[in-house]
N, C-alpha and C positions, 0 to 999 in steps of 0.2 A: 399525737404530738411526741410520744415517746421515741418513735423512730426518727423523727426530725431532730430531736435533741441528741440522739446517739450519733447521727451523721455529723451534726455540728461539732460535738465534742471530739469525735474521731478526727475531723479535719483540723481542729485546733491543735491536737496532739501531733499531727503530721507536720505542721508548719513550725513546731518548736515551742508551743505554749506549755508551761509547766502546770498541768492540771492534775490534782490528786486522783488516785484510782477510785476513791470512794465517791467521787462526784459522778452522778449518773444522769442528771437532768439539769436544765437551766435554772430550775427553781432553787437549786443548791449553790448557785454561783454567788460568791461574795462580791463586794464592791471592788476589792483588789483584783480578783480574777477577771471581772468584767473590764476593768481598765486595762489590764495586761493583754487580754485577748484582742480588744479593740485596737490598742496601739500596735500590736504585732501585725494584725490584718492591714491596717492603714499603711504601715511602713512597707509591706509587701505589695500593696496595690500601687502606692506612690512612693518610690524609693527615696526621693529627696526630702521627705518629711522627717523632721527630727522631733519626735514626740516621746517623752519618757514613759516607760512601762511600769514604773513603780509608783504606788500611791503615796504621796508625801504625808508627813505627819501634821503639818500646819493646815488649818481649815481654809485660809485664804489661798494657799497653794493648791488645795484640792479643788476649790471653785474655779481657779484659773485653768487647771488641767481639764476639768469637765467641759468648760467653755471651749478650750482648744480642740478637744476631741469632737465636740459637736460641730464646730466650724469645719474641721477636716472631713467629717462625714458628709456635710453638705457639699464640700468641694468635689468629692468623688462621685456625687450624683444621688445621694439619699434625699428623697422628697418627703419623707414622713416628718412628723412633729418630733423635734429633738432639741435638747438643751442640756445644761449641766445636771439637771435633776434626773435625766435619763440614766446617768451613770451613778450618781451618788444616792438617789432614792428611786431605784429602778423597780419595775414590775415585770412579771414573766412575759406577758404578751409583747410589750414594747421591745424588750431585749431580744426575744426570739425573732421578731420582725427585722430588727437591726442586724443581728448575726446572720440571718438568711441572706440579707442584701450583701453583707461583706463577704460571705463564703461564695456567693455567685460571682462576685467581681474579683476574686483572687486570680492571679495568673495561672494559666493552664498547667504549667510545669510544677507549680507548687500545690495545686488543688488535686492532682492525680493521687489517688490512694494506692498504697503499696499492697502487695499480696499478703504481707504479714506485718504485725506491729513492729515499729522501728524502735531500737534501743537507744540508750543515751549516747553511746559511742557514735552511732550513725548520725544522730542529731548534731553532735559536736563536730563531726567531719563536715556536715552540711553548712554549719555556721562558719567554720574556718574557710571553706571554699567560697562561700558568698562574700566573706570579708576580703579574701584575696582577689576575687574578681572585681569587687568594688574598688579596691586600691589600684588594681592594674588598669582599670578604665580611666583613672585620673591622668591628666597630662604630667609628664616627668619634667622636673625643674632641676637644673644643675645646682650643686651645693654652693658654688661661688656666687650664685644669684640670690641666695637666701641670706637674709640678715639674721645672724644668731640662730640659724636653723629653724626659723619660724615659717610655718606653712599654713595654708588655708584648707579647711576640710572640704569646701566646695558644696556643702549641703545648705539646707535652710532650716533654722537661721544660720547665717554665715558666722563661723567661729574660727579662731586662730589657735594654733597649738605649736609647741616646740617639739620637733621630731626627735625621737629617741630618748625622751625624758618623761615618758608616761609613768614608768615605775621607779624613777629616781627619787630618793629621799635623803635626808641628812644622815651622815655617818655618826650615829650615837652608839656609845658602848657603855658597858658596865663591867665591874670587876667580877670575874667568874671564880668560883671555888671548885677546884678539882682535886682528886686524890693525888697524893705525892708519895714517891718512893716505891710504887708498885712495880716499876720496871727493873729495879735493882734487886736481884734474888738474894744477894748476900746481906741485904739490910733487913733487920727484923722490925716488924711493925707491931706496936702494942695491940692487944685485943680490943680495948675500948675504941682505939682509932679505927680499927677494921669495922667494928660494929657501927661506928658513926658513918663510915663510908657506905656501908651496906644498907643501913636503915634510915638514917636521918639526913644525910646530905641530899639536897634537892638536885634533880636533873638539870643539865645545862639549859634545856629548853624552857624550864620554868623559872630560872633565876632572873632573867631580864624582865622588866615591867611590861615591855611591849614585845610581842613576838617578832616584830621587824628588826629588833636590835640583836637578835640571836647571832646572825651571820657576822655583823661587825664585831661583836664581842669575841666570838671564836677566832676571827682573823687577828684581832689585836692580841689575844692571849697567845696565839701561835707565833706571831711576830716577836713578842717578848721572849718566848721560849727559844726561838731561833737566835735572837740577839744574845741571850745569855750563853747558849751553846757556842756561838761563834766567838764570844769573848773568852770562854774557857779554852777553846782550841787555839786561839791566837796567843794566849798566855803560855800554853804548853809549847807551842812552836817557838815562841820567843826564848823561853828557858832553854830549850834544846839547842837553839842556834847560839845562845850565849856560851853554853858549855862547850859546844864544838869549836867556837871561835877561840876560847881560852886554850883548848887543847892544840889548836892549829898554831897559836902564837908560841906555845912552848916548843912544839916541834920545829918551828921556823927558827927559834933561837938556837937550837942545837945543830940543826943541819941546814945548810944553805940550799934553798930550793933552786932547782935547775931553771925554773921559769924566770927567777930573778936574774940569774946569770944571763939568760938569753935576752931579757929586757935591757940589762945593763950594756950588753954588747951592742944591741940595736941602738941604744941611746948614744953610745960612744961613736958608733959609725955615723949616726946622723949628725952629731955635734962636730966630729973631726972632719978631716979633709976627705970628702966623699969622692969616689972616682967619678969619672965622666958618666953622664946619663946614658943608659942603654948599652954599657960595656958588657963584655962576656963575664968579667969577674963579678960585677954587680948581680947579674942574673944567677950566677952560681951560688953566691951567698944567700940570695933570697930563697932559692930552692932548699938550701941546707937549713935555713931558719924554719921554713915551713915543715920540713921533715922532722926537725927537732921538736917543734910544737906538737905535731901529731903523736910523736913518741911519748911526750910528756903527758898528754891527755889520756893515752891508752894505759900508761903506767899508773896514773892516778886511779882510773877505774879498776885496774887489777888490785891496787893497794886497798881500795874500799872493799872489794870482795874478800880479800884475805883478812881484813879486819873483822868482817862479819863472821867469817868462819872461825877466826880466833876467839871471838866473844862467845860463840856457842860452845866451842871446845873448852874454854876456860870455865864456863858455868858448869859444864859436865864434870870437869876435874875438881872444881870446888865442892861438888856434891859427893865425890867419892869417899872422902875420909869418914863421913857420917852417913853412909849409904842406907843403912837399915832405917834410921829415923826418917830420912828424907823420903824413902819409899813408903814408909807407913803414913807419913803426912800426905803424900800424893794419893795413896789409897783411900785415906779418910776423906780427902776432898772429892775423889771420884764417888765414894759411897754416899757422901752427903748429897752430891749432885743427883745421883740416881734415886736416892730417897725423896729428894725434893720433886723430881720428875714424877715419881709414883704418887706423891701427895697431890701434885697438880692434876694428874690424870684422874685421881679419885674425885677431887673437887669439880673438875670439868664434867665427869660423869654424873655427879649429883645435881649439877645445874642443867646438864643436857637432857636428862630423862624428863623432868617436868616441862621443859621447853618443847620437847618433841610431843609430849602428850597434849600440851596446850595447842601446838600447831595442828595436830591431827584433829583435835576437838573443833578448833576454829574452821579448819578445812571442811569437816563434816557439816558444821552449821551453815557454812556458806553454800555447800552443795545442796543441803536441804532447802535453804531459802531460794536458790535458783530453781529447784524442782517445783517448789510451791508456786513461784512466780510463773513458771512455764505452764503448770496445770491451770492456774487461774486465768491465763491469757485466752482470749477468744481466738479460736482457730479458724473461724469463718469470716474474719474481717478482711475482705478483699473487694476489689472493684466490681466484680461480676455479681456478688451478693447484693451490694448496694444498688447496682444498676437494675437487677431484677426486682428488688424491693421498690425502687422508684417507679419502674414500669407498672408494678402492681398497684401502687398508689394512684398513678395516672389513670390506670384502667378503672379503678373504683371511682375516681372523680368523674370520668366519662359516663359511667353507669349512673351516678347521682345526677349528672347533668341531663341525661336522657329521661330519668324519672321526673326531674323537675319540669322538663318540657311537656311530658305527658300530663302531669298535674295541672300545668297552665292551660293545656288544651282542654282538659276535662272541666276546669273552672270556667273557661270561656264558653264552653258548650252549655254548662249548667246556667251560667248567667244569661246566655242567649235564650235558653228555654224559659227561664224565669221571666225575662222581658216579654216573650211571646205570650206566656200564660197570663201575665199582668194585663197586657193589651186586650187579650181575648176576654178576660174577666171584666175589664172596664166596658167593653162593647156589649157583652152579654148583660151586664147590670143595667146599662143604659136602655137596651131594648126591653128588658123585663120591667124596668121601672116605668117606662112609657106605657106599656100594655096594661100593667096593673093600675097605674094612675088613672087611666081612662075609665076602667070599671069601678074604681074606688069612689067615683062621684055618685054612682047609682046603687052600689051594693056595699052593705056594712061589713060583710066578711072580707070582701076584697080590700076594704080600707085597712082592716086589721092585718091582712097579709102584707100589704104595702109597708105598714109600720115594722112588722117583723123582718121584712126584707131589708129595710134601711138599717135596722139595728144589727142584723147579721152581717151586713156589708161593713158596718163600722167596726164591729168586733173583730172581723177578719183582718181589717186594716191595722187595728191595734195589736193583734197577735203577730202579724208580719213585722210591724215596727219593733215589737218587743224582741222577736227573734234576731232582727238585724242589730239592735242595740246589744243583745247578749253576745253576738259574734264580735262586735267592736270591742266590748269589754274584755272578752277572752283574749283578743289580739293584743290589747293594751297590757293585760296581765302578763302575757308571754314576753312582750317587749320589756316590761319592768323587771321581770325575772332575769332576762338576759343582762340588763343594765346592772342589776344587783350582783350577778355573778362576775361581770367585768370589774365592778368596783371592789368586790371582795378580792379579786386577783391582784389589785393594785397595792395591797398591804398598807392601807391608809393608816391604820393604828400604829403599825411598826415604823412606817416612814415618819409619822408624827413624833414618835419617841426619838427617833434618830435626829430629826430636825431640831427638837428641843435640846438634845445633848450637844449637837453641833453649835447651836446658838449659845449655850453656856460656855462652850470651849472658846468661841470667838470673843465673848465678853471677857473671859479670863486673859486671852491673848492681848486684847485691847488694853485691859488694865495694866498688864505687865509692860506693854510698850509705853503707856502713859507714865508709869513710874520711872522707866529708864529715861524718858524724855525730860521729866522733871529733874532727875538726878544729873543729867548732862547739862541742863541750863543753869544749875546752881554753881 
């Protein structure tokens, strides 16, 4: 049975069942593993079945799941005795028989074994491809025919779902505490604040109560930061525009802008007696106005460039009277910046070295783990090995069948010989009895011989009957031993303890429901 268990477990791993590596026989299967493997096989045999593969916590749900699995097994053709107790209070023989049936009925493309053990990535790709093929096989429905994007899964039981909303949840945020002032190199941060940032401040991932609120909280914090930055920039732009506007007003008061002259001329021509439409004089004036406007715009751009050059030169000239002090200040700023860069490089180096050591250590541990997993993997797990082993088992079964046939033939021959000898004995006894009985009337010694013959015949009969009864008793003993072994495999004591524990759990659940019902009725 060990080879059969290995084949079944290997097949379950190939179809995607999560079976621990330490499980090597069906005897070590837990109730959760039995339910998961059975559900996976049933879904592959009959794709429209919607059976959960996780064992629920409630006892009533467990009984319903066991009944559902038993019904599904009968629907796919299982003829053995099966019920919810087969899964919840299982024994090795029944589970082996059920799993052998399920493995034999798996689709051919899923039951084919690979030349080497499949990894988790291959199994993930298989699941993704099966899910994609399942979705592609469904009929496409235009979006305008769906009300609120509600669609039907098409399986059994029939369920409805909202498309694109499987991972949608409420946008819940919380206030995040992050270090402040680290981006400004000119700002000095106290040592106690730095110590708090390095040692006591929790990470962003651990600040929200629910891990699903991390992304919304980060998005909200980032939006607040962007809003504050936008507000500061708008304030600076506003101040700059106000100062430029004041300067422009002062210049306009001193000098009349040429653009104002052009606009006044255009207004006067438009308000006064305009020449006839389409005249040569009108077109000439329009061309002159256009040229004047272009000259004004080019002169403005030149003035702006000259102003920038003037500002730079003015700043340089302002620094000339106290050149030594200004140079020393600039040199101190440069030196402090260089010193700060050196300090930052030292700090980065002090942080980089342990991180690199940790990275190398983790990399080595991962490599060692992969090597150990590779060494523990069975290298001979392939279809040819299992096929040869199955053929060997079939050959042994054929040999046992031939031996059983020979034993039956020998038994029939012995039985036939016994019947012949019994008939011959009866006939011989009848003839001998008749001959001795004739002489017993006349001779006293013949009379004693007749009595001895009768007692010998009776004793032989008793001896034969005793031998037959002994054989029957030995046969019954063997049958009883087989029954005892079968009953011992059913784990009656363990199942009884589990049934008792489940019964107590059901009572507790019923009491809790009764209390809730009473509280609701009050």
